[in-house]
C-alpha positions in Angstrom: 140.2 -87.9 -45.6 142.3 -88.7 -42.6 141.2 -89.2 -39.1 142.8 -87.5 -36.2 145.1 -89.7 -34.1 143.5 -89.1 -30.7 140.0 -90.5 -31.3 141.0 -93.9 -30.1 141.4 -92.6 -26.5 137.8 -91.5 -26.0 136.8 -94.9 -24.6 139.8 -95.0 -22.3 138.9 -91.5 -21.0 135.3 -92.5 -20.4 136.4 -95.6 -18.4 138.8 -93.6 -16.3 136.0 -90.9 -15.6 133.5 -93.6 -14.6 136.1 -95.2 -12.3 136.8 -91.9 -10.6 133.1 -91.2 -10.3 132.3 -94.6 -8.8 135.1 -94.2 -6.2 133.9 -90.8 -5.2 130.2 -91.9 -5.0 131.2 -95.0 -2.9 133.1 -92.7 -0.5 130.3 -90.3 -0.2 127.8 -93.1 0.5 130.0 -94.4 3.3 130.4 -90.9 4.7 126.6 -90.5 4.7 126.1 -93.8 6.4 128.6 -92.9 9.1 127.0 -89.5 9.7 123.6 -91.1 10.1 125.0 -93.6 12.6 126.5 -90.8 14.6 123.3 -88.8 14.5 121.3 -91.8 15.8 123.8 -92.5 18.6 123.7 -88.8 19.7 119.9 -88.8 19.6 119.8 -92.0 21.7 122.3 -90.6 24.3 120.3 -87.4 24.5 117.1 -89.4 25.2 118.9 -91.4 27.9 120.1 -88.2 29.6 116.6 -86.8 29.5 115.2 -90.1 31.0 117.8 -90.0 33.8 117.1 -86.4 34.5 113.3 -87.1 34.6 113.6 -90.0 37.0 115.9 -88.1 39.3 113.5 -85.1 39.3 110.5 -87.3 40.0 112.3 -89.1 42.8 113.5 -85.9 44.4 110.0 -84.6 44.6 108.8 -87.6 46.7 108.3 -86.7 50.4 109.1 -90.2 51.8 112.5 -91.8 51.4 110.9 -95.2 50.6 109.1 -93.7 47.7 112.3 -92.5 46.0 113.3 -95.9 44.6 111.5 -95.8 41.2 111.6 -98.0 38.1 110.5 -96.8 34.7 110.6 -98.8 31.4 110.8 -97.0 28.0 109.9 -99.7 25.5 110.5 -97.4 22.5 114.2 -96.9 23.5 114.5 -100.4 25.0 115.7 -99.0 28.3 114.9 -99.4 32.0 115.5 -96.5 34.3 116.0 -97.2 38.0 116.6 -94.8 40.9 118.2 -95.8 44.2 118.8 -93.9 47.5 121.6 -94.5 49.9 122.6 -92.6 53.0 125.9 -90.7 52.9 128.2 -90.9 55.9 129.6 -87.5 56.2 131.3 -85.7 59.2 131.3 -81.9 59.4 134.2 -79.8 60.6 133.3 -80.1 64.2 133.4 -83.9 64.0 129.6 -84.3 64.1 127.9 -86.6 61.6 125.5 -85.0 59.1 122.2 -86.8 59.3 119.7 -86.7 56.4 122.2 -86.5 53.5 121.5 -89.0 50.8 122.9 -89.9 47.4 120.1 -90.4 44.8 121.4 -92.2 41.8 119.7 -93.3 38.6 120.9 -95.9 36.1 119.7 -96.7 32.6 119.9 -100.4 31.8 119.6 -101.7 28.2 116.7 -104.2 27.9 118.0 -105.5 24.6 121.3 -106.5 26.1 123.2 -105.0 23.2 125.2 -102.4 25.2 126.4 -102.5 28.7 124.9 -100.1 31.2 127.3 -97.1 31.4 124.7 -94.4 31.8 124.4 -93.1 35.4 123.4 -89.9 37.1 123.6 -88.9 40.7 122.4 -86.0 42.9 122.7 -85.3 46.6 119.5 -84.9 48.6 119.2 -83.4 52.1 116.2 -84.5 54.1 116.7 -83.7 57.8 
């Protein structure tokens, strides 16, 4: 009996198939890791936006201007939210200054110091 000539290539085909499979599996693992990192970053940014909105809303509801400067720490996120109020110097069309117009701003500071504070929100408040 004679053996077919192509039996010696089975081992080479298995090695090539395993190499292709390992390259594809490594690429998919890297892609999954990148997707999870992006998801975590987007979730953190959404939490920061909600925190900024919350502190602005709470500060706007205060009746006294002195009470509008608030500070809130979120230990779970590692952030500190601060609000600040400053008077806006604005002149109307007739040349008269507008009194009682303020800029209420909120800033989110990273307590861990890993990222610079780039998160800021502002709203105008009119309190005659």
